[in-house]
C-alpha positions as CSV (number, residue, x, y, z in Angstrom):
1,M,3.2,-14.6,6.3
2,K,0.0,-13.0,7.7
3,A,-1.7,-10.2,6.5
4,A,-4.0,-7.3,7.1
5,I,-5.0,-5.5,4.0
6,L,-7.2,-1.6,5.2
7,I,-9.2,-0.1,2.6
8,S,-12.0,2.7,2.3
9,G,-13.5,2.0,-1.2
10,G,-13.6,0.4,-4.5
11,G,-10.6,-2.4,-3.2
12,T,-9.1,-2.6,-6.1
13,N,-5.1,-3.3,-5.5
14,L,-6.8,-5.8,-2.8
15,Q,-8.8,-7.5,-5.9
16,S,-4.9,-7.8,-7.6
17,F,-4.1,-9.9,-4.1
18,I,-6.6,-11.8,-3.8
19,D,-5.9,-12.7,-7.5
20,Q,-2.0,-13.2,-7.1
21,V,-2.9,-15.3,-3.9
22,A,-5.2,-17.5,-6.1
23,D,-2.8,-18.4,-8.5
24,G,-0.3,-19.0,-6.8
25,R,2.2,-15.5,-7.6
26,L,2.4,-13.2,-4.1
27,E,3.1,-15.8,-1.7
28,L,0.6,-15.0,1.7
29,D,-2.4,-15.4,4.3
30,I,-4.4,-12.1,3.8
31,A,-6.2,-13.3,7.1
32,V,-7.9,-10.3,6.9
33,V,-9.6,-7.1,4.8
34,F,-10.8,-3.9,7.1
35,S,-11.6,-0.7,5.9
36,N,-12.9,2.5,7.6
37,C,-16.5,3.0,5.3
38,P,-18.8,0.5,6.3
39,D,-20.0,0.6,2.8
40,A,-16.2,0.2,1.0
41,Y,-17.1,-2.1,-2.0
42,G,-13.8,-3.9,-1.2
43,L,-15.0,-5.8,1.5
44,E,-17.8,-7.1,-0.5
45,R,-14.7,-8.4,-3.1
46,A,-13.4,-10.2,1.1
47,E,-16.3,-11.6,1.0
48,N,-16.5,-13.1,-2.3
49,A,-13.0,-14.4,-1.7
50,G,-13.8,-16.0,1.9
51,I,-11.7,-13.4,3.3
52,A,-12.6,-12.0,7.4
53,T,-13.4,-8.3,7.3
54,L,-13.6,-5.8,9.3
55,C,-15.2,-2.5,10.3
56,I,-14.9,0.3,12.0
57,E,-15.7,3.7,11.6
58,H,-13.5,6.7,12.5
59,G,-16.0,9.1,12.7
60,N,-17.2,7.7,15.7
61,F,-14.2,8.7,17.8
62,E,-13.1,11.6,18.8
63,E,-9.1,11.9,18.2
64,R,-7.4,9.6,15.1
65,E,-5.1,7.7,18.0
66,Q,-8.4,6.5,19.3
67,F,-9.3,5.3,17.0
68,D,-5.9,3.1,15.6
69,R,-6.2,2.1,18.5
70,A,-9.3,0.5,18.8
71,V,-8.2,-1.0,14.5
72,A,-5.2,-2.0,16.4
73,A,-6.8,-4.2,19.0
74,A,-9.2,-6.3,16.4
75,L,-6.1,-6.7,13.3
76,D,-3.8,-8.5,16.4
77,E,-6.7,-10.3,16.3
78,F,-5.6,-12.0,13.3
79,E,-1.6,-11.5,14.2
80,P,-0.5,-10.1,11.1
81,D,2.9,-9.9,10.1
82,L,2.2,-7.5,7.0
83,I,-0.4,-4.6,7.3
84,I,-1.0,-3.1,3.8
85,L,-1.9,-0.2,2.9
86,A,-4.5,-0.8,-0.1
87,G,-6.8,2.8,-0.8
88,F,-6.9,3.3,3.1
89,M,-7.5,7.3,2.8
90,R,-6.4,7.7,6.2
91,I,-3.5,9.3,7.7
92,L,-2.2,7.1,9.9
93,S,-1.4,8.3,14.2
94,P,2.2,7.9,15.6
95,W,1.4,5.7,18.2
96,F,0.2,3.6,14.9
97,V,3.0,3.7,12.9
98,R,5.0,3.1,15.8
99,Q,3.4,0.5,17.1
100,Y,4.0,-1.6,13.6
101,E,7.6,-0.5,12.3
102,G,8.9,-1.8,9.9
103,K,5.2,-3.7,9.4
104,I,4.0,-1.1,6.8
105,L,3.5,-1.2,3.3
106,N,2.1,1.8,0.9
107,I,2.0,2.4,-2.3
108,H,2.6,6.0,-3.5
109,P,1.8,7.0,-7.4
110,A,4.8,9.4,-7.5
111,L,8.1,8.2,-8.0
112,L,9.5,9.5,-4.5
113,P,10.8,10.8,-3.3
114,L,9.1,13.0,-6.7
115,Y,6.2,14.7,-5.8
116,P,4.9,13.0,-2.0
117,G,1.7,14.5,-1.2
118,L,-1.4,14.6,-3.5
119,N,-2.2,15.2,-7.3
120,T,0.5,13.6,-8.4
121,H,-0.2,13.0,-11.8
122,E,-1.4,16.2,-12.4
123,R,2.4,17.5,-11.3
124,A,4.2,15.7,-13.0
125,L,2.4,16.5,-16.6
126,E,3.0,20.3,-15.5
127,A,6.5,19.0,-15.1
128,G,6.3,17.3,-18.8
129,D,8.4,14.7,-16.7
130,S,9.3,12.1,-19.3
131,H,8.7,9.1,-16.6
132,H,6.0,8.5,-13.7
133,G,4.6,5.4,-12.1
134,S,4.0,4.1,-8.8
135,T,5.9,3.2,-5.3
136,I,6.1,0.4,-2.5
137,H,7.6,2.1,0.7
138,F,7.2,1.2,4.8
139,V,5.4,3.9,6.7
140,I,7.0,5.7,8.9
141,E,6.2,8.5,10.4
142,E,6.8,12.1,7.8
143,L,4.5,11.4,5.4
144,D,5.0,9.2,2.1
145,A,9.1,9.6,3.0
146,G,9.4,5.4,4.4
147,P,12.6,3.1,2.8
148,R,11.4,2.4,-0.6
149,I,10.7,-1.6,-1.6
150,L,10.2,-1.2,-5.4
151,A,9.1,1.2,-8.0
152,G,6.7,0.7,-11.3
153,R,7.6,3.6,-14.3
154,L,5.9,4.2,-17.6
155,V,6.9,6.4,-20.0
156,L,4.7,9.7,-20.0
157,N,2.3,10.9,-22.9
158,P,2.7,14.9,-22.8
159,Q,-0.5,14.7,-24.1
160,E,-2.7,12.4,-22.0
161,T,-4.5,14.0,-19.1
162,A,-3.7,12.9,-15.5
163,E,-7.7,11.1,-15.4
164,E,-5.8,8.9,-18.1
165,L,-2.6,9.1,-16.6
166,K,-3.5,7.7,-13.2
167,T,-5.5,5.1,-15.3
168,R,-2.9,3.8,-16.4
169,V,-0.6,4.0,-13.3
170,Q,-3.7,2.2,-11.3
171,A,-3.0,-1.0,-14.2
172,L,0.2,-0.7,-13.0
173,E,-0.1,-1.0,-9.0
174,H,-2.4,-3.9,-10.4
175,Q,1.1,-5.1,-11.0
176,I,3.8,-4.3,-9.1
177,Y,1.9,-3.9,-5.1
178,P,1.6,-7.4,-5.0
179,Q,5.3,-8.1,-6.6
180,A,6.0,-6.2,-3.2
181,A,4.5,-8.0,-0.9
182,Q,5.5,-11.4,-2.4
183,L,9.3,-10.1,-1.5
184,C,8.6,-10.0,2.2
185,A,6.4,-12.2,2.2
186,T,9.7,-14.4,1.0
187,G,12.0,-13.2,3.6
188,R,14.0,-11.7,0.8
189,V,12.8,-7.9,1.6
190,T,13.0,-6.3,4.8
191,F,13.2,-3.4,7.2
192,K,16.1,-2.5,10.3
193,N,17.0,0.4,11.4
194,G,14.9,2.1,10.2
195,A,15.7,1.7,6.6
196,A,14.9,-1.0,4.0
197,L,17.3,-4.6,3.1
198,L,16.9,-6.8,0.5
199,D,18.8,-9.9,0.9
200,G,20.5,-8.9,4.2
201,N,21.7,-5.6,1.7
202,P,21.2,-1.8,2.3
203,M,18.8,-0.4,-0.6
204,P,19.6,2.5,-1.7
205,D,17.4,2.5,-4.3
206,P,14.2,1.1,-5.3
207,I,13.9,-1.8,-7.3
208,L,12.9,-0.8,-10.7
209,V,9.7,-2.1,-12.7
210,E,9.7,-0.8,-15.7
211,I,6.9,-1.1,-18.4
């Protein structure tokens, strides 16, 4: 299965994909890495790994959908089966989501449906939650609301800062995001009629990985 990975920054999640492909844990062909920021370090990571790169700056477009259509036209040259959002700091237009329905993966730093949106680590600490983590899901038009595939969960330390928690969650993400992609790449997880299926059966809850 061929993948396009979309980034905007340093590409630490991208690096975890590159590493797991290299050591055989992830059966995925990373066909291209795309960024909307020309100075994103993740582009250098991709080039160092011999992966094709693309960059289109969103500031050159007046409307979100215009940019997304240009991105889609560039990505389609590589015929990706999966589009993996790995620190891509753009909200996708409804057109783009419909164009690649069931093919877009995203990771959100919370145990969805808890804490969609921003400041998830602060919100989990303020709520006094016992656990926190990150969730990989299919992208739909509603933000952070798509069918969940896999969630990584860790015990929350009430004494830690939001920044410390963020660091722990990011380390968790580097483990679980390629795992979720592997489930899709091998056909075990699929998207049908707005729902995620595992081995052909509906997934009312994501696969849970305890760290």
